[in-house]
C-alpha positions as CSV (number, residue, x, y, z in Angstrom):
1,M,0.0,0.0,0.0
2,D,1.3,3.4,-0.8
3,L,0.0,7.0,-0.2
4,I,-2.0,7.0,-3.5
5,T,-3.8,3.9,-2.5
6,C,-4.4,5.4,1.0
7,Y,-5.8,8.5,-0.7
8,N,-8.2,6.4,-2.7
9,I,-9.4,4.5,0.3
10,V,-9.8,7.5,2.6
11,H,-11.8,9.3,-0.1
12,G,-13.9,6.3,-1.0
13,R,-12.7,6.0,-4.6
14,V,-12.1,2.3,-4.5
15,S,-14.2,-0.7,-3.4
16,I,-11.9,-1.4,-0.4
17,L,-13.8,-0.5,2.8
18,F,-12.0,2.2,4.9
19,D,-13.0,0.5,8.2
20,S,-11.3,-2.7,7.2
21,L,-7.9,-1.1,7.2
22,F,-8.0,2.3,9.0
23,E,-9.9,4.5,11.5
24,F,-9.7,8.2,11.9
25,S,-7.9,9.6,14.8
26,A,-10.2,10.7,17.7
27,H,-7.7,13.4,18.6
28,R,-8.8,16.7,17.1
29,G,-5.8,18.9,17.9
30,T,-5.0,22.1,16.1
31,R,-2.0,20.7,14.2
32,G,-2.2,18.7,11.0
33,H,-5.1,18.0,8.8
34,P,-8.6,16.7,9.7
35,L,-8.1,13.4,8.0
36,K,-5.5,12.1,10.4
37,L,-5.5,8.3,10.8
38,F,-5.3,6.5,14.1
39,Y,-1.9,4.8,14.7
40,P,-2.4,1.6,16.7
41,D,-0.1,0.8,19.6
42,P,2.5,-1.5,18.0
43,R,3.0,-3.5,21.2
44,V,-0.5,-4.9,21.1
45,C,-1.3,-4.7,17.4
46,V,-0.6,-7.9,15.4
47,R,-0.7,-5.8,12.3
48,A,2.1,-3.5,13.4
49,D,4.4,-4.3,10.4
50,C,1.7,-4.5,7.7
51,L,1.6,-1.9,5.0
52,P,-1.6,0.0,6.0
53,V,-0.1,0.7,9.5
54,R,3.3,1.7,8.0
55,V,1.7,4.3,5.7
56,I,-0.2,6.0,8.5
57,S,2.8,8.0,9.7
58,L,3.5,9.3,6.2
59,W,-0.2,10.1,5.6
60,N,-0.5,12.0,8.9
61,R,2.6,14.2,8.1
62,L,1.1,15.5,4.8
63,R,-0.3,19.0,4.6
64,T,-4.1,19.6,4.5
65,S,-3.9,20.8,0.9
66,I,-2.4,17.5,-0.2
67,V,-4.8,15.1,1.6
68,S,-7.8,17.2,0.6
69,A,-6.8,17.3,-3.1
70,E,-9.9,17.3,-5.3
71,N,-8.7,14.5,-7.5
72,I,-6.0,11.8,-7.8
73,Q,-4.0,13.7,-10.4
74,M,-3.7,16.8,-8.2
75,F,-2.8,14.5,-5.2
76,K,0.0,12.9,-7.2
77,K,1.3,16.3,-8.4
78,L,1.3,17.7,-4.9
79,L,2.9,14.5,-3.5
80,Q,5.9,14.9,-5.9
81,R,6.9,18.1,-4.0
82,V,7.0,16.4,-0.5
83,D,10.4,15.7,1.0
84,F,10.2,12.1,2.3
85,S,13.9,12.0,3.5
86,H,12.6,11.6,7.1
87,A,11.0,8.3,6.1
88,M,14.0,7.0,4.3
89,F,16.7,8.0,6.7
90,G,14.7,8.0,10.0
91,N,15.1,11.7,10.6
92,S,12.2,13.5,12.3
């Protein structure tokens, strides 16, 4: 699973049910976007290493303008401008 697939699932553009892989975060803080996904506790989650869980941290770091893109083409275009070095090298 990648961020494009995650976008399609979150926005209901594919037949995969959102609830079968994700849930929205109950925390409604002032930082980040309104489509933040809940990150399960990896100590108790048997799915901690599966792809849907691993994509959550990347998804939650995206800007509101990206996750709220009106279509997949715009999402891909905006995604190309994102620096993912933190994910590749472990930098925060």
